C-alpha angles and dihedrals in degrees: 000000000000116000119235094246099034109149095025117119123202127190111203125200110177146081145228114019113308098075104018096053088058088057091047092059090049091048092050088059096051107276117139099237116189111196113206117202141145135237089215092067108024123209107257088235087063097043112023116024119076150248101085123172109270087354089283113133114232136137093245094041095061116116095191093059094046090050099045096044100047118155098017135119113234130214135170128224131168097224091192086077119079093222090055090053089051090053091048091054091048088053091049089053089065094048137090096200137029121197120193129172106178125122113285112284097014096113093039089060088056094051093260102105122140093269092054091047092050091049088056089052120003097201095049122141109222125192114193110187119180140141101281107358135270097284140037136060094300099044093105097049108121123213148104134269090267091066092044090051090057093042092053092053103252093126092061087064096049125087142025121325112266094014132098119281121263126219122242113247110254131000097311096178090056089066093049090051090050091062092050090046094054092048092047093051093048090050091048092050090051090050089049090051090056101037108019089233129130126209145196118241116201106198118188107201090202093055091046089055093051089064088069090055095053096116092051093045092048092048091054093046093048102037106017091236124133113224111222145173122321103167111239096335121120129199093227111021120068125203093033120158154100113270133194120254134192113300136035116318095341121144145178129207116224130180133181113199104178144018090257091054089050092055090052093043089051089059090050089052090057099265092261121183094258092055092055092063106131092225090064092057091081131060091235092052093049091049092054089055100033096128091052090048091051090054093051093046092047090052088055098045093048089068094056138063117249094235110107128193113198136146092354091282096146119061135173124230137177120250127188095224102031103036096224133001137188118246129195123224118217116278089245127065124213111209099209099030107029122187119265109212092171106124128063122226116284127265115246108295092349095150101035096117095041091052104036097037100027102036102026096033101234112169120237090254094049091048093048092049093050091046091052089053092053096248090136094049 
């Protein structure tokens, strides 16, 4: 079965989640994604974020990197060296898409700005994803998705009423930007198929995140009110909460968004007498008795483990440094070209020889000489 993006090559220059997870979705659907990194400035997912195998920090013991870079080939280049930049541009020449997620201007200072990339291949699709875009007064502001999440206003909505806000775990806005990045690249590839033209996509992660706050922003604009924290309650979904499961401090998040969902959820709960109460068949009725509902649901979840197996989302794959890791398929399934989350992220420089000798045609002597000079560091 042919994958949806079979024959598409992506060169990826980025780290953490905002850029690389875009490439992961493309790789899972058949694209040949080549992740370019350096051992001289390790990806924080290799060096900082747990879990690490046996709690020992190491670039090839990092579960986060293996998870977020599934399906890719991995190479190393020290882009502070001119010959490494030359190799990167040769690699770009073979590609359809380049993804980069460094602060604005970082790659340009290395000789890999958009003009240089387009000279290497004129019809290239380029996605630049960074905190606040490539231009404007805030383009040079450094930071992570966690800071952007607070800046956008998400934290004001998180926590208990009357208490201080809480921060979302992880760089939440990164994941929002990833979705927009994937869609933008697919649209650009379709445009390229019709016109033969490439394009440059300037994705501001901050602006992408604001799209998910549209109801709160509109409410403030229209009514002058400031939406704020309301614990786990939601204005649409009911029940909507985080419930305890079997074990110590283990939880599962559950939401019911419509009356039809409630009827199906009721069956999953066991269709007990209490759940068949006619008042609970409507959103309004469930909201009136939300506290009671939460108690019933918590009693059910406490008897079960939090691990769920549904739609084949979770897969297992071998990894040279970790033994075996869990991988996540996309939340959408394509009937004729399903995703293939079957390979964990690469070890550091795992595919150097295959890419630089096999794809770019370096001789054994050339490769050895460049390696000795630290070009592949």
